[in-house]
DOLODREN-926167 format. One record per residue: y, x, z of N, C-alpha, C in turn; residue in three letters. Coordinates in steps of 0.05 Angstrom, whole numbers. Atoms other than C-alpha are relative to their C-alpha. Layout:
<recs>
[rec [Y, X, Z], [Y, X, Z], [Y, X, Z], 'ALA']
...
</recs>
This chain:
<recs>
[rec [-8, -27, -4], [897, 1865, 2282], [-24, 17, 9], 'MET']
[rec [21, -18, -9], [851, 1924, 2291], [9, 13, 26], 'GLN']
[rec [-5, -13, -25], [846, 1963, 2355], [21, 22, -3], 'ARG']
[rec [-19, -22, 4], [884, 2023, 2327], [28, -10, -4], 'SER']
[rec [-26, 11, 5], [941, 1979, 2304], [12, -11, 26], 'GLN']
[rec [-10, 10, -26], [946, 1947, 2373], [10, 23, 17], 'ILE']
[rec [-7, -23, -16], [948, 2015, 2406], [27, 11, -10], 'ILE']
[rec [-25, -10, 11], [1004, 2038, 2359], [22, -19, 7], 'VAL']
[rec [-20, 20, -7], [1042, 1973, 2371], [8, 3, 29], 'TYR']
[rec [-6, -2, -29], [1037, 1981, 2447], [15, 26, 6], 'VAL']
[rec [-13, -26, -5], [1058, 2054, 2445], [29, -2, -10], 'VAL']
[rec [-28, 3, 10], [1119, 2038, 2401], [16, -18, 18], 'ILE']
[rec [-15, 18, -17], [1139, 1980, 2445], [7, 14, 26], 'LYS']
[rec [-5, -14, -25], [1132, 2024, 2507], [23, 20, -3], 'TYR']
[rec [-22, -19, 5], [1178, 2078, 2477], [27, -14, -4], 'TYR']
[rec [-25, 15, 3], [1229, 2026, 2457], [11, -10, 26], 'LEU']
[rec [-9, 9, -26], [1231, 1999, 2528], [12, 23, 16], 'LEU']
[rec [-10, -23, -15], [1243, 2070, 2554], [27, 10, -10], 'LEU']
[rec [-25, -10, 12], [1303, 2081, 2508], [23, -10, 17], 'GLU']
[rec [-23, 5, -17], [1366, 2085, 2550], [24, -7, -18], 'ILE']
[rec [-23, 8, 16], [1426, 2048, 2523], [26, 11, 13], 'GLU']
[rec [-26, -10, -9], [1497, 2075, 2528], [17, -24, 11], 'MET']
[rec [-18, 20, -11], [1549, 2038, 2569], [22, -6, -21], 'ALA']
[rec [-21, 8, 19], [1599, 1999, 2526], [19, -19, 15], 'VAL']
[rec [-18, 17, -14], [1662, 1967, 2553], [-1, -29, -11], 'GLN']
[rec [4, 28, 8], [1662, 1891, 2552], [23, -9, -18], 'GLN']
[rec [-22, 7, 18], [1731, 1883, 2522], [21, 22, 0], 'ASN']
[rec [-19, -22, 6], [1787, 1927, 2495], [22, 2, 21], 'ARG']
[rec [-22, -5, -19], [1838, 1958, 2542], [26, 1, -16], 'LYS']
[rec [-25, 1, 14], [1910, 1946, 2522], [15, 27, 1], 'THR']
[rec [-16, -24, -1], [1961, 2000, 2507], [14, 3, 27], 'ARG']
[rec [-13, -1, -26], [1996, 1982, 2572], [-19, 11, 21], 'SER']
[rec [20, -9, -20], [1933, 1992, 2614], [-7, 29, -4], 'ARG']
[rec [6, -28, 7], [1917, 2057, 2578], [23, 18, 10], 'ARG']
[rec [-23, -16, -8], [1987, 2082, 2591], [3, 2, 31], 'GLY']
[rec [-1, 0, -29], [1985, 2062, 2665], [-21, 19, 11], 'MET']
[rec [21, -18, -9], [1920, 2100, 2673], [8, 29, -4], 'ARG']
[rec [-8, -27, 7], [1948, 2162, 2639], [25, 9, 14], 'ARG']
[rec [-25, -7, -12], [2013, 2161, 2678], [-3, 21, 22], 'SER']
[rec [4, -20, -21], [1982, 2205, 2732], [-11, 26, -10], 'HIS']
[rec [13, -23, 11], [1954, 2257, 2684], [20, 22, -9], 'ASP']
[rec [-20, -20, 9], [2019, 2295, 2670], [-3, 26, 15], 'ALA']
[rec [1, -27, -13], [2018, 2370, 2683], [28, 8, 8], 'LEU']
[rec [-26, -10, -10], [2073, 2401, 2724], [1, 31, -4], 'THR']
[rec [-3, -28, 3], [2100, 2471, 2716], [-6, 14, 27], 'THR']
[rec [6, -15, -25], [2079, 2524, 2767], [25, 6, 15], 'ALA']
[rec [-23, -6, -17], [2125, 2534, 2826], [2, 30, 3], 'ALA']
[rec [-4, -29, -1], [2154, 2604, 2821], [20, 8, 21], 'LEU']
[rec [-19, -11, -19], [2190, 2647, 2872], [8, 27, -9], 'SER']
[rec [-9, -27, 5], [2230, 2710, 2868], [-2, 15, 26], 'VAL']
[rec [4, -16, -24], [2210, 2764, 2918], [27, 12, 8], 'GLU']
[rec [-26, -9, -9], [2271, 2781, 2960], [3, 30, 0], 'SER']
[rec [-2, -29, -1], [2255, 2855, 2966], [1, 13, -27], 'THR']
[rec [2, -13, 26], [2236, 2873, 2895], [12, -15, -23], 'THR']
[rec [-10, 17, 21], [2263, 2815, 2854], [-21, -8, -20], 'GLY']
[rec [23, 7, 17], [2194, 2804, 2824], [-5, -30, 2], 'GLU']
[rec [7, 29, 1], [2175, 2733, 2802], [-29, -3, 4], 'THR']
[rec [29, 4, -5], [2109, 2707, 2829], [-4, -30, 8], 'HIS']
[rec [7, 27, -8], [2073, 2642, 2845], [7, -4, 30], 'LEU']
[rec [-6, 6, -28], [2095, 2607, 2910], [-26, 4, 16], 'ARG']
[rec [21, -4, -19], [2051, 2625, 2970], [-21, 20, -10], 'HIS']
[rec [17, -22, 10], [2020, 2684, 2932], [14, 26, 3], 'HIS']
[rec [-11, -28, -2], [2029, 2759, 2939], [11, 7, -28], 'VAL']
[rec [-11, -8, 25], [2074, 2788, 2885], [-17, 23, -12], 'SER']
[rec [16, -22, 12], [2044, 2839, 2835], [5, 27, 14], 'PRO']
[rec [-6, -25, -14], [2079, 2894, 2875], [-13, 2, 28], 'ASP']
[rec [13, 1, -26], [2040, 2873, 2938], [18, -10, 22], 'GLY']
[rec [-18, 10, -21], [2099, 2841, 2975], [-4, -30, 4], 'TYR']
[rec [0, 28, -6], [2099, 2774, 3010], [20, -5, 22], 'PHE']
[rec [-22, 6, -18], [2161, 2746, 3045], [14, 25, 9], 'LYS']
[rec [-15, -24, -6], [2195, 2813, 3041], [-15, 23, 13], 'GLY']
[rec [16, -21, -14], [2139, 2853, 3074], [-22, 9, -19], 'ARG']
[rec [21, -12, 16], [2089, 2900, 3041], [-27, -9, 13], 'LYS']
[rec [25, 11, -10], [2021, 2865, 3049], [-24, 15, -11], 'ILE']
[rec [22, -12, 14], [1975, 2897, 2998], [9, 22, -19], 'ALA']
[rec [-8, -19, 21], [1975, 2956, 2950], [6, -14, -26], 'PRO']
[rec [-8, 12, 25], [2005, 2942, 2882], [-25, -4, -17], 'ALA']
[rec [24, 7, 16], [1957, 2909, 2832], [-6, 20, -21], 'SER']
[rec [5, -20, 21], [1966, 2965, 2781], [-14, 25, 10], 'GLY']
[rec [13, -25, -10], [1940, 3021, 2827], [-25, -5, 15], 'SER']
</recs>
C-alpha cells in the first residue's frame, strides 16, 4: 500500500468508528405488554362547572368568560 492509500484507509476507519448506532430493542414486546404500557395513556374529558350566578359553563377552578368565580365578580369580562 502506498502512503496516500494508508491515509485514506485510516481516515475512513476513523469516521466509521465515530458513527453512532441507534438503539434497537433486544426482543419483541408482546401485545399484552404493549397494552399494559398504553393503559395509562387514555385522555379524560375536561371537568366543567356551571357558574351559579350567570349559568355560564367554564373549566373547574377557572374564572368564567363573564369574569365570575364562585358566584363573585373577580375580573372584567373577557370580551371587553
